[in-house]
Structure formats: structure tokens, C-alpha cells
Backbone bond lengths (Angstrom), bond angles and torsions (degrees), N, CA, C in turn:
res aa  C-N    CA-C-N  psi(-1)  N-CA   C-N-CA  omega(-1)  CA-C   N-CA-C  phi
1 M - - - 1.404 - - 1.630 112.51 -
2 T 1.313 110.31 129.64 1.422 108.86 -169.95 1.597 105.63 -134.97
3 D 1.247 115.55 149.83 1.463 125.65 178.69 1.608 109.72 -115.92
4 S 1.202 118.49 138.66 1.479 117.64 169.74 1.475 109.54 -73.64
5 A 1.306 114.42 156.46 1.522 121.93 -172.95 1.500 115.17 -74.76
6 T 1.308 116.64 -27.20 1.479 123.43 -173.05 1.545 111.57 -103.13
7 H 1.415 119.78 121.94 1.453 117.08 174.45 1.507 109.62 -73.04
8 P 1.415 119.35 156.19 1.446 121.27 -173.78 1.555 106.58 -78.96
9 H 1.348 105.98 163.23 1.509 113.57 171.92 1.464 107.90 -95.70
10 L 1.348 123.13 95.65 1.425 124.16 -173.34 1.503 111.06 -73.44
11 E 1.388 117.20 147.35 1.361 121.72 176.80 1.595 108.31 -74.41
12 Q 1.339 110.05 140.11 1.541 118.22 -179.50 1.572 108.66 -64.27
13 N 1.292 114.10 138.13 1.502 125.39 176.37 1.598 110.29 65.54
14 E 1.311 117.30 14.90 1.512 119.88 179.51 1.557 104.39 -66.77
15 P 1.361 117.09 123.89 1.469 120.43 175.10 1.568 111.56 -60.23
16 Q 1.339 119.33 138.67 1.349 120.65 -171.02 1.537 111.36 -97.37
17 D 1.283 121.63 -16.47 1.447 122.71 177.69 1.504 122.37 -119.31
18 G 1.262 113.73 162.77 1.479 115.10 -172.56 1.464 112.04 111.86
19 V 1.258 123.96 117.77 1.459 126.38 -174.68 1.410 115.82 -127.91
20 S 1.204 117.70 128.27 1.613 125.95 177.07 1.429 106.30 -104.57
21 I 1.435 115.35 115.85 1.431 125.17 -179.90 1.502 106.50 -91.49
22 V 1.304 120.77 119.24 1.449 121.66 -175.27 1.579 108.75 -113.06
23 I 1.287 115.75 125.22 1.575 118.87 -176.04 1.543 105.55 -127.65
24 P 1.343 113.14 110.52 1.540 117.10 170.25 1.530 110.47 -77.63
25 A 1.287 115.17 140.16 1.513 120.05 -175.22 1.478 105.88 -135.18
26 Y 1.406 115.51 128.13 1.442 116.53 173.30 1.590 106.35 -141.48
27 N 1.348 116.26 111.94 1.441 117.06 177.75 1.500 108.42 60.05
28 E 1.294 120.06 48.76 1.474 121.86 178.43 1.520 114.44 -115.27
29 E 1.313 121.12 35.75 1.488 122.25 -175.54 1.430 113.42 -61.59
30 L 1.411 117.91 -23.29 1.579 118.38 -174.46 1.583 108.08 -79.41
31 G 1.336 118.76 -24.09 1.440 111.38 -172.51 1.591 115.75 -123.64
32 I 1.382 115.46 -11.87 1.477 118.44 -165.83 1.486 111.19 -68.07
33 A 1.383 114.65 -42.45 1.522 113.80 178.44 1.539 112.28 -58.71
34 G 1.255 119.56 -45.57 1.474 117.83 179.27 1.481 110.77 -60.60
35 V 1.373 118.78 -44.87 1.402 118.98 -175.21 1.590 113.95 -66.85
36 L 1.309 116.25 -33.57 1.433 122.06 176.58 1.563 108.63 -71.26
37 Q 1.296 120.56 -40.29 1.499 119.93 -178.42 1.601 109.23 -65.67
38 E 1.418 110.26 -42.58 1.456 111.74 -178.41 1.576 108.34 -69.99
39 L 1.216 115.93 -35.72 1.569 116.98 -179.62 1.659 107.30 -65.71
40 L 1.229 114.35 -45.10 1.523 116.38 -178.93 1.455 109.74 -64.16
41 D 1.257 118.37 -41.02 1.512 116.54 179.08 1.471 115.24 -69.40
42 M 1.373 118.42 -31.37 1.454 125.21 173.84 1.541 110.51 -65.97
43 L 1.395 116.77 -39.82 1.481 118.24 -178.69 1.487 110.34 -60.75
44 E 1.365 117.98 -34.20 1.529 123.73 179.53 1.441 108.38 -53.89
45 T 1.309 121.45 -34.64 1.485 119.91 -177.29 1.505 114.86 -81.64
46 L 1.200 116.82 -5.53 1.589 119.04 177.51 1.521 113.97 -81.77
47 P 1.240 120.95 155.99 1.433 123.61 -179.64 1.611 110.65 -55.20
48 S 1.315 113.77 133.10 1.505 118.51 179.80 1.509 111.66 -65.15
49 T 1.313 117.11 -14.68 1.476 117.76 -177.54 1.471 115.19 -84.23
50 L 1.504 114.03 -1.40 1.450 115.83 176.57 1.520 108.36 -109.56
51 P 1.513 112.89 107.87 1.386 114.35 -177.94 1.460 111.44 -65.37
52 I 1.356 116.42 140.63 1.425 120.03 -178.83 1.612 108.32 -146.51
53 E 1.347 113.05 129.27 1.418 120.32 171.71 1.572 114.12 -118.73
54 V 1.336 117.41 155.24 1.401 121.41 179.87 1.591 113.90 -118.07
55 I 1.280 117.96 120.22 1.467 118.16 -173.30 1.497 106.70 -115.86
56 V 1.290 120.69 115.48 1.462 126.41 -178.93 1.559 107.20 -100.92
57 V 1.308 120.96 120.86 1.457 121.15 -178.02 1.664 105.50 -111.07
58 D 1.345 109.01 103.19 1.460 116.35 173.78 1.558 110.98 -76.47
59 D 1.373 111.20 112.43 1.463 117.31 -167.89 1.576 108.03 -94.66
60 G 1.339 113.30 66.38 1.399 119.11 174.46 1.544 112.10 64.79
61 S 1.366 116.12 44.38 1.378 115.13 -178.88 1.541 113.24 -67.92
62 K 1.414 115.37 151.92 1.478 118.54 -175.51 1.519 108.99 -106.83
63 D 1.402 113.97 -6.06 1.496 115.96 179.81 1.497 112.65 -102.92
64 K 1.314 124.66 -143.30 1.448 125.93 -175.95 1.505 114.06 -100.48
65 T 1.433 113.35 21.79 1.419 115.81 178.18 1.421 113.22 -50.05
66 S 1.371 121.66 -52.54 1.476 126.34 -175.28 1.595 108.57 -59.31
67 E 1.280 115.40 -37.26 1.429 115.69 -179.67 1.538 111.94 -64.24
68 Q 1.337 115.36 -42.41 1.386 124.32 -177.97 1.518 110.81 -67.75
69 L 1.281 121.09 -20.90 1.371 131.11 177.05 1.534 114.65 -73.41
70 E 1.326 114.37 -42.32 1.460 123.81 -161.11 1.570 110.95 -60.08
71 P 1.309 123.57 -34.10 1.497 121.38 179.50 1.530 107.90 -72.73
72 F 1.259 126.03 -11.44 1.426 121.05 -178.25 1.533 111.92 -98.61
73 V 1.249 117.96 -12.53 1.511 122.49 -167.95 1.583 103.06 -74.83
74 G 1.324 112.18 125.85 1.500 115.01 179.62 1.620 107.02 -170.73
75 E 1.298 112.46 -149.50 1.494 116.91 -174.28 1.554 111.49 -63.57
76 R 1.308 117.31 -37.99 1.388 122.35 -174.75 1.651 113.27 -88.60
77 L 1.347 116.72 -26.22 1.428 123.73 -169.69 1.535 111.79 -120.85
78 R 1.272 118.87 119.02 1.530 123.86 176.06 1.505 110.39 -103.95
79 A 1.304 122.61 143.81 1.444 123.43 174.79 1.553 104.93 -118.05
80 L 1.272 114.95 127.75 1.484 125.41 171.28 1.568 108.56 -111.02
81 R 1.246 112.56 155.69 1.671 111.45 -174.62 1.576 101.67 -146.17
82 H 1.391 110.38 134.44 1.457 117.66 169.54 1.542 107.45 -94.30
83 P 1.355 116.05 132.55 1.486 118.06 178.10 1.458 117.85 -52.24
84 K 1.378 114.18 -30.64 1.430 116.39 176.96 1.471 109.50 -142.90
85 N 1.250 121.98 160.98 1.486 125.89 -176.55 1.492 114.03 -62.18
86 R 1.313 118.94 120.87 1.458 124.00 -174.81 1.549 111.65 -115.72
87 G 1.302 119.09 -17.66 1.418 121.62 -175.81 1.414 119.71 119.95
88 Y 1.329 118.79 157.64 1.352 123.92 176.40 1.583 119.09 -55.96
89 G 1.306 112.64 -49.68 1.490 121.51 -179.82 1.520 112.49 -68.02
90 A 1.332 113.29 -32.16 1.550 122.83 -177.12 1.620 103.38 -70.64
91 S 1.326 115.31 -42.95 1.492 119.21 177.33 1.545 110.62 -62.08
92 L 1.419 121.50 -46.24 1.375 118.53 177.91 1.601 111.87 -63.56
93 K 1.239 116.27 -38.42 1.399 118.91 -179.95 1.662 112.33 -59.74
94 T 1.298 111.63 -39.38 1.435 121.39 -179.45 1.599 104.61 -64.44
95 G 1.201 119.68 -48.23 1.526 124.20 179.95 1.417 109.45 -64.80
96 I 1.363 122.67 -43.68 1.338 120.16 -179.57 1.449 117.82 -65.34
97 Q 1.316 116.63 -37.49 1.422 122.44 176.14 1.507 112.76 -68.15
98 Q 1.358 117.84 -17.81 1.571 118.68 -179.25 1.498 105.51 -102.12
99 A 1.328 118.93 -0.73 1.528 122.21 -171.23 1.578 105.69 -68.03
100 R 1.311 112.86 144.57 1.565 118.96 178.81 1.574 107.51 -95.66
101 Y 1.301 122.81 -24.15 1.390 123.16 -164.54 1.546 110.12 -109.90
102 P 1.403 116.27 164.56 1.390 121.85 -172.03 1.636 113.75 -79.86
103 W 1.325 108.74 -8.86 1.454 111.81 -178.28 1.576 112.14 -117.02
104 I 1.180 121.30 137.37 1.452 123.52 -174.54 1.716 106.63 -118.40
105 L 1.359 112.38 120.20 1.343 109.71 176.80 1.563 106.00 -120.35
106 I 1.385 115.98 129.97 1.457 120.31 -174.96 1.529 105.59 -109.90
107 T 1.405 112.25 145.59 1.467 114.60 170.65 1.635 105.19 -156.14
108 D 1.211 118.28 177.69 1.556 122.01 -174.57 1.464 112.21 -99.17
109 A 1.335 116.66 164.75 1.381 121.33 -179.93 1.564 114.37 -99.65
110 D 1.364 111.21 3.66 1.533 115.55 -170.08 1.511 111.49 -103.57
111 G 1.418 115.70 11.56 1.430 118.27 169.09 1.583 114.46 80.49
112 T 1.337 118.33 7.14 1.450 123.19 176.92 1.479 116.10 -71.09
113 Y 1.362 113.23 -32.61 1.495 115.16 -177.16 1.401 110.53 -105.04
114 P 1.233 120.07 114.45 1.589 126.15 -179.07 1.487 113.18 -61.65
115 N 1.256 117.23 117.54 1.389 122.85 -178.96 1.588 114.39 -57.16
116 K 1.382 119.76 -19.96 1.339 125.31 -177.33 1.525 109.05 -63.63
117 H 1.414 120.53 -16.29 1.470 119.32 -177.35 1.489 115.45 -92.40
118 I 1.352 115.32 -3.11 1.412 121.13 177.21 1.414 115.20 -59.45
119 P 1.335 125.61 -44.16 1.468 130.28 178.09 1.533 107.81 -57.16
120 D 1.361 114.43 -39.14 1.578 118.37 -175.68 1.445 106.05 -64.73
121 L 1.357 123.83 -43.20 1.375 125.60 178.69 1.594 112.53 -66.09
122 L 1.203 113.53 -34.89 1.501 115.38 -175.85 1.497 109.03 -72.94
123 E 1.337 117.36 -29.35 1.524 114.44 177.11 1.427 121.01 -64.81
124 H 1.408 116.25 -15.42 1.399 122.36 171.88 1.444 122.75 -106.25
125 R 1.307 110.24 23.91 1.609 114.74 -174.01 1.445 112.59 -76.99
126 H 1.419 122.02 -32.71 1.368 122.55 -171.07 1.494 113.35 -77.01
127 E 1.284 121.42 -14.14 1.433 127.10 178.88 1.410 118.62 -102.99
128 N 1.355 114.38 -4.28 1.459 123.01 -171.25 1.556 111.02 -135.81
129 D 1.337 113.90 161.05 1.404 119.54 170.43 1.557 110.85 -97.73
130 M 1.295 116.90 -23.90 1.504 113.78 174.32 1.598 106.89 -151.65
131 V 1.326 110.56 131.66 1.479 120.39 -179.86 1.524 109.66 -114.09
132 V 1.269 115.16 115.47 1.587 119.17 -172.08 1.607 111.32 -105.81
133 G 1.174 117.43 136.36 1.427 123.65 169.75 1.522 112.28 -78.66
134 A 1.394 121.44 96.30 1.490 122.31 -178.16 1.513 111.69 -83.02
135 R 1.302 114.95 124.32 1.430 119.85 -173.12 1.505 111.63 -78.79
136 I 1.271 113.99 70.44 1.485 129.11 179.89 1.442 113.21 -129.10
137 G 1.244 118.04 16.35 1.424 120.19 176.77 1.563 119.16 -77.09
138 E 1.301 124.04 -176.39 1.422 122.57 -176.51 1.412 115.48 -64.48
139 N 1.288 114.90 -35.60 1.521 118.36 -178.06 1.549 109.89 -112.54
140 T 1.285 114.70 90.61 1.467 121.56 -177.62 1.485 111.61 -120.35
141 N 1.396 114.26 116.41 1.350 119.33 -169.06 1.570 109.40 -109.62
142 I 1.311 119.45 66.90 1.450 123.99 -179.57 1.579 103.91 -97.52
143 P 1.375 120.99 125.20 1.374 126.42 168.41 1.550 118.14 -39.91
144 L 1.242 124.70 133.72 1.420 124.71 -178.25 1.528 116.95 -60.01
145 I 1.406 109.96 -33.16 1.481 119.53 -179.53 1.495 110.14 -66.04
146 R 1.242 116.98 -24.83 1.595 123.41 -177.10 1.466 115.14 -93.72
147 R 1.278 115.58 -9.40 1.455 118.39 -174.11 1.506 113.98 -76.27
148 P 1.474 120.25 -39.44 1.429 115.43 -179.12 1.549 108.61 -70.39
149 P 1.250 124.49 -44.57 1.477 118.71 -177.22 1.566 112.34 -66.63
150 K 1.335 120.20 -29.30 1.334 122.42 176.90 1.494 110.75 -70.08
151 W 1.275 118.49 -38.55 1.498 122.97 174.76 1.578 113.83 -62.35
152 V 1.365 114.20 -41.17 1.453 120.59 175.29 1.489 111.27 -60.16
153 L 1.481 114.10 -54.72 1.407 115.89 -176.64 1.618 111.39 -64.22
154 R 1.229 117.94 -39.07 1.351 117.96 172.74 1.534 120.47 -55.68
155 K 1.261 116.03 -44.11 1.442 125.22 173.92 1.518 109.45 -64.78
156 L 1.299 121.20 -41.83 1.454 119.48 -179.75 1.510 108.26 -70.33
157 A 1.243 121.47 -39.89 1.477 123.53 -177.63 1.597 105.61 -68.49
158 S 1.335 119.33 -38.04 1.413 119.74 179.89 1.473 111.49 -59.40
159 H 1.352 114.24 -48.61 1.578 125.73 -174.48 1.539 101.39 -62.70
160 L 1.373 125.01 -42.94 1.514 118.77 -168.07 1.543 108.42 -84.28
161 S 1.380 115.35 -20.75 1.499 117.62 176.45 1.522 114.24 -97.01
162 S 1.270 116.45 -0.86 1.519 118.20 177.09 1.576 108.44 60.23
163 F 1.300 122.01 34.49 1.441 127.87 -173.99 1.555 108.13 -147.24
164 E 1.249 116.87 128.64 1.460 120.07 -179.96 1.561 105.88 -79.66
165 I 1.412 114.67 110.86 1.482 119.07 -170.00 1.643 104.81 -103.20
166 P 1.238 114.01 119.69 1.439 116.64 179.81 1.461 118.04 -72.80
167 D 1.435 109.64 -31.50 1.497 117.49 -179.25 1.555 106.81 -151.01
168 L 1.330 112.98 113.37 1.543 117.73 -170.16 1.508 115.80 -75.60
169 N 1.411 117.68 -31.56 1.417 120.29 -173.57 1.514 112.50 -138.73
170 S 1.358 112.71 43.92 1.461 116.37 176.91 1.550 109.07 -62.71
171 G 1.266 116.30 137.96 1.549 122.42 176.99 1.509 112.62 -87.37
172 L 1.331 120.86 2.79 1.457 121.47 177.86 1.546 105.76 -113.95
173 R 1.408 117.25 106.96 1.337 109.84 -179.11 1.659 105.70 -157.22
174 L 1.324 119.94 155.49 1.458 125.93 -174.67 1.579 100.67 -113.41
175 M 1.405 118.65 129.26 1.442 122.50 179.64 1.505 112.72 -135.82
176 R 1.286 118.04 141.94 1.497 118.85 165.85 1.625 112.50 -62.03
177 K 1.215 114.60 124.19 1.463 115.29 179.26 1.496 113.25 -59.46
178 S 1.329 116.33 -36.79 1.445 121.83 178.20 1.529 111.39 -54.28
179 V 1.445 113.48 -42.38 1.535 116.73 179.57 1.488 110.34 -69.73
180 V 1.288 113.93 -44.65 1.531 118.16 -176.14 1.499 112.21 -56.85
181 K 1.398 111.59 -39.90 1.512 116.58 -176.54 1.531 115.45 -66.40
182 Q 1.462 110.64 -26.72 1.496 115.07 170.36 1.471 116.58 -58.18
183 F 1.317 116.00 -27.02 1.514 121.15 -173.96 1.531 114.67 -110.78
184 L 1.346 114.42 7.87 1.559 117.22 -175.36 1.522 111.74 -57.96
185 H 1.354 117.75 -34.65 1.469 125.30 -175.98 1.590 109.49 -66.46
186 I 1.353 118.77 -23.71 1.501 119.10 179.11 1.483 111.80 -110.98
187 L 1.264 122.19 -4.03 1.440 124.27 176.48 1.505 114.06 -72.71
188 P 1.313 118.95 118.50 1.526 123.24 -178.22 1.523 113.34 -66.64
189 D 1.271 114.34 165.08 1.532 122.22 178.57 1.475 109.84 -84.11
190 G 1.362 122.82 -13.80 1.537 124.44 -171.91 1.429 113.09 -99.73
191 F 1.324 119.53 -157.07 1.373 128.15 -179.47 1.423 113.33 -66.35
192 S 1.314 126.14 -21.52 1.448 129.60 -176.87 1.529 111.78 -82.04
193 F 1.318 117.70 11.00 1.460 123.08 172.30 1.560 106.92 -54.75
194 T 1.306 117.23 -56.35 1.478 122.64 -175.37 1.524 112.01 -60.80
195 T 1.370 119.17 -41.71 1.363 121.44 -179.89 1.594 110.72 -66.47
196 T 1.259 116.72 -34.84 1.544 121.02 -176.56 1.532 106.61 -72.06
197 I 1.402 114.63 -45.81 1.507 113.66 -179.53 1.471 114.92 -63.90
198 T 1.373 117.37 -30.89 1.392 124.61 179.60 1.613 106.71 -65.74
199 L 1.239 119.00 -50.29 1.472 121.54 -173.65 1.530 105.87 -71.97
200 A 1.336 121.67 -39.77 1.505 121.36 -176.13 1.477 108.22 -68.90
201 T 1.298 120.21 -36.06 1.486 120.54 -178.92 1.468 109.90 -69.67
202 L 1.297 120.07 -47.22 1.468 127.29 -177.64 1.592 108.77 -65.85
203 S 1.272 114.73 -42.77 1.583 119.97 -176.34 1.475 111.27 -68.49
204 T 1.400 117.73 -19.94 1.378 117.86 178.97 1.508 116.68 -104.51
205 G 1.298 116.77 11.74 1.428 129.37 172.39 1.523 112.85 73.90
206 H 1.257 120.60 34.07 1.423 125.86 177.12 1.628 106.20 -85.89
207 A 1.302 111.74 148.21 1.477 119.09 179.73 1.544 108.80 -68.24
208 V 1.309 111.80 132.13 1.615 113.78 177.20 1.538 105.74 -139.22
209 K 1.254 110.47 134.75 1.478 120.52 178.96 1.504 112.39 -116.02
210 Y 1.308 117.95 130.33 1.520 118.99 173.10 1.500 111.05 -104.98
211 V 1.334 115.68 135.99 1.404 123.17 -179.45 1.508 109.87 -130.16
212 P 1.441 113.89 127.93 1.473 117.71 -170.76 1.544 109.56 -64.58
213 I 1.315 117.96 143.42 1.413 120.36 -178.80 1.603 108.72 -145.59
214 D 1.232 116.78 154.49 1.561 119.61 169.04 1.436 111.48 -74.01
215 Y 1.398 109.68 168.01 1.507 111.00 176.70 1.500 102.93 -149.75
216 L 1.312 114.63 114.40 1.475 122.68 -169.02 1.543 112.16 -91.72
217 K 1.320 115.83 171.64 1.467 118.41 -178.35 1.485 106.94 -76.50
218 R 1.339 123.80 138.61 1.372 127.92 -177.18 1.563 115.01 -65.16
219 K 1.221 119.05 157.33 1.455 123.37 165.51 1.576 109.60 -100.37
220 G 1.311 116.19 131.63 1.516 117.91 -175.03 1.599 108.94 81.37
221 S 1.304 107.20 -174.47 1.557 113.43 -171.78 1.580 111.00 -96.93
222 S 1.425 114.25 145.92 1.319 121.80 -178.45 1.503 115.91 -66.85
223 K 1.334 125.58 147.83 1.346 124.31 174.38 1.532 111.37 -99.84
224 I 1.247 118.41 0.05 1.444 121.00 178.18 1.524 114.59 -69.29
225 R 1.373 117.11 137.55 1.433 121.48 174.03 1.627 104.81 -110.12
226 P 1.351 114.54 103.81 1.367 118.57 -169.80 1.592 121.03 -46.76
227 I 1.384 107.85 -49.11 1.529 117.28 -174.52 1.546 109.32 -80.79
228 A 1.338 118.22 -44.86 1.475 119.19 -174.91 1.480 108.02 -76.37
229 D 1.240 125.52 -36.58 1.487 124.98 -179.22 1.424 108.07 -72.95
230 T 1.478 122.76 -38.35 1.415 119.18 176.45 1.540 117.32 -60.25
231 L 1.342 110.11 -37.66 1.487 113.61 177.93 1.533 111.09 -73.09
232 N 1.254 120.85 -29.37 1.476 128.96 175.46 1.504 106.35 -64.90
233 F 1.371 117.97 -45.56 1.438 122.20 -178.15 1.552 110.49 -62.75
234 V 1.398 117.93 -41.04 1.375 121.26 179.45 1.571 112.62 -62.10
235 K 1.335 112.93 -49.66 1.417 117.00 168.99 1.488 120.86 -54.98
236 L 1.246 114.33 -38.92 1.461 120.12 -179.68 1.535 108.20 -70.52
237 I 1.361 122.28 -44.88 1.359 122.87 177.78 1.576 114.64 -58.60
238 L 1.275 112.10 -43.71 1.568 115.16 176.55 1.518 107.73 -65.74
239 R 1.303 118.05 -44.92 1.550 115.85 -175.56 1.585 111.28 -68.22
240 T 1.248 118.95 -33.82 1.452 122.90 -176.20 1.549 106.20 -74.22
241 S 1.419 118.94 -37.89 1.425 123.21 -178.06 1.611 103.88 -69.50
242 M 1.243 116.18 -43.21 1.521 114.25 179.01 1.401 113.25 -65.52
243 Y 1.370 119.24 -26.17 1.430 120.70 -179.16 1.504 108.44 -64.03
244 F 1.383 111.91 -50.19 1.563 118.77 -175.60 1.522 117.00 -86.06
245 D 1.307 116.26 -33.36 1.492 122.68 -177.17 1.630 113.06 -152.35
246 P 1.301 111.72 75.87 1.499 118.76 -172.35 1.509 111.04 -61.07
247 L 1.304 120.28 -27.27 1.499 119.02 -176.97 1.572 109.34 -68.31
248 R 1.317 117.49 -22.70 1.430 115.89 -175.53 1.592 110.44 -77.54
249 V 1.370 112.73 -11.14 1.447 116.88 171.38 1.483 114.27 -96.94
250 F 1.294 119.67 -41.03 1.425 129.85 -179.51 1.488 116.11 -69.55
251 V 1.280 119.32 -45.19 1.413 130.91 -175.14 1.591 107.22 -58.65
252 P 1.341 112.76 -58.87 1.463 112.54 -178.06 1.626 113.05 -59.75
253 L 1.366 115.58 -32.34 1.526 120.07 173.34 1.474 110.36 -60.28
254 A 1.310 115.01 -45.55 1.487 119.73 -174.93 1.509 110.82 -65.40
255 V 1.289 115.48 -41.80 1.524 124.76 178.82 1.539 107.46 -59.42
256 L 1.389 115.90 -46.29 1.412 120.18 -176.55 1.498 109.01 -62.25
257 F 1.358 121.08 -42.70 1.396 121.19 -178.84 1.446 112.33 -70.57
258 F 1.347 119.67 -36.13 1.538 124.40 174.33 1.545 109.44 -60.34
259 L 1.270 116.98 -47.57 1.485 118.55 178.14 1.417 111.70 -63.85
260 A 1.338 121.53 -43.06 1.466 125.81 172.38 1.525 113.61 -53.37
261 S 1.359 113.05 -48.37 1.536 115.69 176.61 1.579 115.36 -60.53
262 F 1.298 114.13 -42.95 1.470 115.21 173.31 1.461 120.96 -67.64
263 G 1.408 110.67 -30.75 1.475 120.89 174.18 1.565 110.48 -67.84
264 V 1.278 116.56 -45.20 1.487 118.94 -177.90 1.574 105.63 -71.45
265 G 1.322 117.14 -44.57 1.537 111.30 179.65 1.473 113.75 -63.77
266 F 1.216 125.14 -53.77 1.446 126.04 -179.68 1.500 112.58 -63.33
267 G 1.304 111.97 -43.41 1.526 114.19 178.34 1.482 120.40 -62.91
268 S 1.396 112.02 -34.88 1.485 116.38 178.59 1.530 107.38 -78.34
269 W 1.263 122.46 -32.70 1.454 126.54 173.29 1.576 113.73 -63.03
270 A 1.267 115.73 -35.55 1.378 122.05 -171.90 1.591 104.58 -83.08
271 W 1.284 117.46 -38.94 1.470 125.00 -178.71 1.508 110.55 -72.08
272 T 1.291 117.07 -54.14 1.512 122.69 -169.86 1.537 115.75 -113.26
273 G 1.313 115.70 -11.18 1.375 116.64 -179.65 1.438 116.37 84.27
274 Q 1.338 117.51 4.09 1.402 127.52 -178.98 1.505 111.19 -136.27
275 V 1.335 120.04 133.98 1.457 121.93 178.66 1.520 113.28 -78.52
276 M 1.353 118.00 136.67 1.341 121.37 174.16 1.512 110.01 -83.62
277 D 1.348 110.33 75.89 1.375 121.81 -171.87 1.528 119.47 -53.27
278 V 1.331 116.82 -38.77 1.524 120.02 -177.57 1.447 109.80 -72.09
279 S 1.346 118.12 -45.22 1.506 123.48 -178.32 1.484 107.41 -64.30
280 T 1.356 119.22 -42.89 1.491 122.72 -175.77 1.537 109.09 -67.75
281 V 1.353 116.80 -35.98 1.512 114.06 -177.68 1.419 112.19 -75.70
282 V 1.479 116.26 -38.63 1.322 120.91 -177.71 1.646 109.85 -62.25
283 L 1.292 118.48 -42.67 1.485 122.00 179.72 1.522 112.60 -67.34
284 F 1.377 111.20 -33.14 1.481 116.43 178.22 1.532 112.84 -69.19
285 V 1.289 111.47 -42.35 1.490 120.78 -178.67 1.532 110.51 -67.91
286 T 1.362 115.12 -37.39 1.359 118.85 174.70 1.458 113.79 -63.04
287 G 1.276 115.95 -42.92 1.529 117.31 171.85 1.461 116.31 -56.77
288 V 1.293 120.30 -39.27 1.331 127.52 -178.29 1.581 109.85 -65.14
289 Q 1.382 110.71 -44.27 1.517 117.66 179.29 1.626 106.95 -66.64
290 M 1.301 118.38 -42.29 1.525 111.04 171.72 1.481 119.87 -57.52
291 L 1.335 112.89 -38.99 1.474 119.00 178.11 1.552 108.97 -58.95
292 V 1.387 113.42 -48.31 1.400 115.79 -173.10 1.580 115.30 -70.33
293 L 1.343 106.82 -34.02 1.473 113.79 175.64 1.626 112.28 -65.12
294 G 1.387 112.45 -37.35 1.402 115.77 171.62 1.464 119.01 -61.87
295 M 1.301 114.02 -36.30 1.459 122.94 -178.10 1.607 108.53 -74.42
296 F 1.321 112.65 -43.89 1.474 113.02 175.83 1.645 110.92 -64.24
297 A 1.305 117.25 -40.63 1.427 118.37 174.75 1.446 117.17 -59.96
298 D 1.309 117.05 -35.93 1.353 124.05 179.73 1.504 114.09 -70.72
299 M 1.376 112.09 -40.42 1.503 116.09 176.57 1.529 110.85 -65.52
300 L 1.340 114.29 -43.01 1.452 118.52 -178.12 1.521 107.37 -65.53
301 N 1.201 121.84 -39.64 1.446 124.01 176.87 1.535 113.51 -65.33
302 Y 1.324 117.58 -32.43 1.449 120.13 177.00 1.504 108.31 -72.26
303 Q 1.261 119.58 -40.42 1.419 124.43 179.96 1.465 113.00 -63.22
304 L 1.412 117.52 -45.40 1.407 121.43 -176.74 1.536 110.42 -68.93
305 K 1.347 122.19 -26.09 1.413 120.29 -177.53 1.504 115.95 -100.14
306 R 1.384 114.44 6.16 1.452 122.00 174.61 1.551 111.48 -64.35
């Protein structure tokens, strides 16, 4: 459990209560009915003074997801539908834009995130801008093949954000709608929505709380593409970090080239008695260029955000 160091700058007169639960659904006919029934039963145990609505966004499903949704539509649950599949992030953005309340809670329709953890997240909402369910609980069912790339991505994101991130892209999180709307223009339509909002929120000094949760085996087939999505996550982490703090990307690159330059220069002299001057100079100049590019990017970033 980790807290960010800086407390958020809250908007004056922002209402503190009321939660809109947004659930994206794409071809989830096998699990969505059970998830919604469990969720609605759990909501009955919460204080009646806390207004809560549920918004399910059917992202152009081609199976019977919409039919499974119909019995649940009513005063507390709304169903929205995309005519065609637009992506996980696009579904969340549709739900967020239609939300009535100042808090947004997102979860999945596949049964992987136990609804029993939602009250734990709600308990921390007044002191934070985002409360994330970190999949580090006692019962965590993450496929072994996905664990190494997730570890690498998490470490890369932690380094670039200067914050130890227990779970980079958890799909169970509670967020202030006012904060999410600040970043809607950079939030992608795909699975990297959660990664981007994590980095954006941490990079801008908002208060973030991580709460350990379980992660269950999904119902139905996964939409994740291990290789393609991992590469996209790497690109996204670098791009988001450059957007908020470009020096964190360029300075390590510059240092790497400087070290390579000295290594080639001294190594070649020690091994052959002659310095590989062309390679040494090229590496050193590249390092200088990386440093200068980072400084220009940082100045441009500063001017654009003034």
C-alpha cells in the first residue's frame, strides 16, 4: 500500500459523494450476468446516503452480451451501446462522459475483479484523487506468461514516474471525475487507458492510494494480445513520460551514450594501444544531442503548460 507524496489540489465546492461505476463489456455473455448480480447485491450493503449508479457500455458486442444486460437495466443501472467495437478505453470514456457523479469507479465484466473490494476503495476516496486495486492479494490469478512483461513494464513506469507502482494497469480503480477529465485528450481508446491515467495522475502530483486486492480467473476469452499489447505499452509509457517530464527519458539516454563513448575510447586504447576516435566521437556527440533534445523538449513542455 503506497501513497503519493503530494496531496491533490481539490476544486473548490466539488461535491464529495456519489459514485458512477463504469463497466466496459465486449463479448462477455458468459460472465456479465453473474458479475452484475453480484455487484448489485453488494451495493445494497453500502450506506443508502451514498448515491451510486452503474453504467455498462456494450462495446459493439457480437454475442449475447446485450441480451444478458437487459434484465438488469433499471433505475440504478444504465446500458449504453457502441454500434461497433471501439476499444476498452473508448468504452470507459463514453461511460465517464455520461456519468452523473463526481467519482468514477471502473471494473471489468469478466469476473476477474471481486466486487467485495469495492467498499475498501470507497473508504479512501476523500483523501485521494485515485484509489487503485493492486493485484497483489492472497488470491492472484495472473497467467505466468504475462508476469515477466508486466514486471518489466511496471519497473520502467516506476522509474520514469519516480513512484513505486505496485500495479500499473489494474482495471479496478476509483477516480475523481474532475481529474480524469483533465487527461481525456491524451487517454487512448485501447487497453492502455489504465496505464496512461496511472502515469498522468502520478506525474502531476495527485494523491494515489494502492489497496491490495485478489484477481480471479476470467470468464470467457481474453482480449489481450501479449506481444503487440506489450510493445504498445512500452511505447505508451515512454510517450506519456515525455509528455509530462521529457528529461526523465532523454537524460538516461544521454548518460548511456556518454558511458559508451568513454568505454569505447578507453577500451580500444587499453586493448590495441589506439583510440577508436570516430566511434568515440560519434557516441559522445550523440549523447550531447540527446541531452540538448531533452532540454528543448522540457522547455517546450514548460511553455505549453504555463
